[in-house]
N, C-alpha and C positions, 0 to 999 in steps of 0.2 A: 668550235667548242671542243674541248678535250673529251675523250671517251670516259674518263674516270670520275667525272664530277657529278654523279647522280646525287640530287639533293636528298637525300634519304628521309673560390678563386684564390686559385692560390695567388700569392704575391708574385710579382714579375721576377722571373729567374734572371740573375745577373750574368749567367754563364756566357751569353753572347753580346752583352752590352758593349764591350770594347769593339767587337767586330762590326756591330751596327754603326757605332760612332765613326769608325774608320771608313766604312763604306760610304756613309753620308758626307764625310768630309773630303772625299777624293774629288779631283777635278776631271777625272777621266770619263768613262762611260756613265750614262745616267744610272742611278740606283734608286730603287723604290723598296720600301720595307713595310711590314705589317706585323703587329702583335695581336694575338687572338687566343681564345680559350678552346681547347679541344682535348679529347681523351683524358679528361680530368685534370688537365694541367695547362700552364701557359706555353704557348708556342710562338716562335719568331721566324719570319721569312725575310731574307734580303735578296733581291734580284739585281744583278748587274746587266744592263741592257734589256731590262724587262719593263712591263707595264702594270698599271693597276688592274686591268682586266685579267692579266695572268695571275696576279695575286688572288683575285676573286676565285678563279678556277682552282688554285692550289688549296685555298682554305676550304672550299667545298669538297675537295678530294679528301682532305684530312677528316672532315666530318663524316664523309661516306665510309671511310675505313673504320671509324669509330662505330658506325652503325652495323658494320659487319663483324667486328671483333670484340665488342664489349660483352663481358660476362654478365653485366647488369641489365642488359636489354633483352627482353624475352623473345624477340624475333630475330636476334642476331644469328649469324652463322655459327658462332662459337657456342651460344646457348643451345641451338638446335643439335649441334654435334654432341654436346655434353648430355643431352637428354635422349639420344638416339638408342642407347642400350644395345650397341653392336650392329645396328641397322645402317645401311649406306645412306648418306645425305648428299644431295646435290647442293653445292655451294658456289659462291662467286669465285672466278679464277684467282682473285687476289687472296681469298681465304685458303684455297688450295696451295698457293705459294707460301702463305704463312705457315701452314702445317708442315709443308716440306722443309722449310727452313728451321722450324722447331726440331724436327727429327735430326737434321744435320748439326744443329747447335748442341743438342744433347750429346751427340757423338764427339764433336769437336772438343767439348769441355769435360769429357769422361763423366758426364752426369752431374757436374757441378751446377750447370743450368738444367733445370728439370721442369718442363711445361706441365707435368702431371701433378704438381704439388698443391693444386687448388683445394682439395679436402682439408689439408693441414692449415692453409691460409684462412679458411672459414673457421676452423676450430680455434685459431688464435684470435678470432674476433673481427675478421675483415670480410663480413658477408654483405654489408650494405655499402652502397656507393657513398663516397665522401662528398660528392657534389649534390646528389639527390638521395638522401637516406631512405626514401620510399622504394628505391630500386634495390632489391635484395637478390643475391645469388642463391638459388635453391638447386641442390644436386639430387640425382636419383639415389635410391638406397644402395645401389650397386657400386657407387663411387668409392674408390679406396686409394690409399697410398701407403707404402711404395708399390709401384706397379710398372711392369715393362710395357713398352709401346710396340713390342713385337706383334705383328699381325695387322698393324695399321696399314691401310692401302689408300693410295691416291691414284685414281684413274680418270684422266681428263679432269672434270670438275666434280667428281664423285669421291667423297672421303668416307672411309669406314674406320671407326675406332673400336678396339676391343672392348668388350663389356668391362666396366670398372674404370676405364680411362676417361678422365675429364681434363680439359685444357683451360689454361689461363693465358691470355695474350700478354699479360704483364711480364716484364723481364726481357721482351724481344719486340713487342708490337710497335712501340713508339719509334724504335730504331729503324725497323723495316718501313714504317710509314714515312720517316724522313728520307730514306733511300728512294722510295717510290716517288715522292714529291720532287726530289732533286732530279731524277731522271725525266720526269714529266716536264719540268721547267725547261730543261735543255731541248727537249723535243718540241716544245712550243716556240722556241727561238730565243730564249734568254741566253746571254753570253756566260753567265755564271750565277751560282746560287749558294746561299747558306740557308739550310733548313734545320731548325731546332725545335724539338718537341720534348718538353720536360727534361732537359739536360742531355738529350741525345742529339748530336749535331752531325749533319752530313754536308760536305762541301764539294762542289763540282764546278767545272768550267773555269772561266776567267775570274781571278780575284779582282776586287775593286781598284787596286793600285797596280794590277798587272804582275804583282810579285807573290803575295800570300795573304791569307786571312789570319787575323790575330784573335785567338780565343782565350779568354781568361778562365781559369779554374777558381771558383769561389772558395774562400776560407769558410769552412762550416761553423767556425767558432766566432768569427767577427763579421757582422753584417756589412755588405757592400765593400768587402776587401777581397782582393784576389791573392792567391797564394802561389800560383804558377801560371805560366802562359804557354800556349801551344801555337806554333806557326805552321799553317797547312796551306798547300796549294790545291790538293785533291785528296779526299779521304774523309775520315770521321773521327770524332771523339765523343765518348759516352761517359757519364758519371753516375754512379749509384751510391746511395748513402743510407745508413741505418738511422740517421737523424731526421729523415723526411718521412711523412706519412706514419706517424706514431699515434698510439692510443694506450690507455690504461687497461691492463688485464690482470685481475687478481692482485692489485697492489704493485705491479711492476710495469715498466714501459715496454710495450710490444711494438714491432715495426713491420713493414710490408715485405721484408725479405725473410724467407724461410730457409733455415739451415738444412740442407738435404741430408746431412748426417744424423740429425736429431729429430727432424720434423717439427721443430719449434722455431719461434721467432729468433732471428739472428742475434746472438750474443758474442761479439767479437771485439778484440782489441783494436781492430780496424774500423773506422767510422765512414770513410769515403774512399772510393776507388775510381780513378779516371783511366780510360784506355783509349789509345789511338790505334785505329785499324783501318782496313780498306773500305769497310762499310759500317754504317751505324748499327745495323742489326748484329753484326759480328762483334763490334766493340761493346755493345750492351751486354751480350751474354758472357763475354770474357770477364766483365767487371764482377760478376757474381762469385767467381772463384777466388777473387782477391780477399774475401772475408774469411775464407776457411782453408785455402790451400797453402801449406807452409812453403812450398817451393815456387810460389806464384811469380816472384820477380825474376826467377831464372827460366820459368816455363813460358811466360808470355812472349819473349822474343822468338822462341821456336815456332810460334804461330804467325810470325811476321807482324807482330803488334808491339806496342810499348805501353808502360803503365806508370802511374803516379799514385802513391798510397798515403793517406793521412791517418795517423793513429789517434787513439782516444786522448793521449797526453799532448797532442798538438804537434808531435814530431812527424817527419815525412820520410819516405823512401821512394826510390824509382828504379826502373829497369836501366840496364847499361845503355840502352839505345834511346832513352827518353830525351837525352841531350840533342838528338838529331831533329827534334821537333820544338825545342825551346830556344 
């Protein structure tokens, strides 16, 4: 049994439907797949050369990560950190990894990804879980934004956040979870894996046809229609959209993405951003800059990534290196 499987709806995402069909249709190594609900969204796993028992372990791992990282659960590591008021907190090693990657991602994106944005997300009306509205995020009075993370320390499994800093795993957690699950699958003996959680896809190992995985990017305006395709052997693709997780606030539509320049719900001519990168965690955080950064399409390749952008009028644009994956 793997070490990470501590036992602690939305509609089906179409982003990996083509990959699943391709995997199941190949005559090579045996493939098994699973669709399940975790982290407030639909997730998909496809294993090449894997087993149903492996899938069971991977699903339990996803649920375990949710139990550690959800801001809606009162006993999660993230909730305990947010309520610590500057005191050190002993957390699971995977939570220490999450916080470390949050810090690195904020630096990588020059602050376009900001894990401390939670107070503004609550102010915009996203305090209650969309899955179980009785689970409500409550922050201490000291919580504020904007705020620097200078003074954050991670020593072994002890994390200390400066007073006022509160974290939200949204914007990075699903990608990192997909990365962890992909690594775990290969360690358990699978030949290859596609792990997708809420639109963040990590691919590793042998593809089902020995060549590549085919990932469709869904058209946000036409249900069940793809607008682009990514061909990957190893790596990740993540998609963020202002058209998902929306609600009414004071007569206008708010969404789950917060503009770090205004502290308000994202209002952009861009509606969907997809990024190909070395890991799902990195791909996910880079997508956030696509809604606000004017030089996004020239900046992304400098990070060793590629991007595809869909605008509100239905037009699209891409980085010069997107063709390397299409």
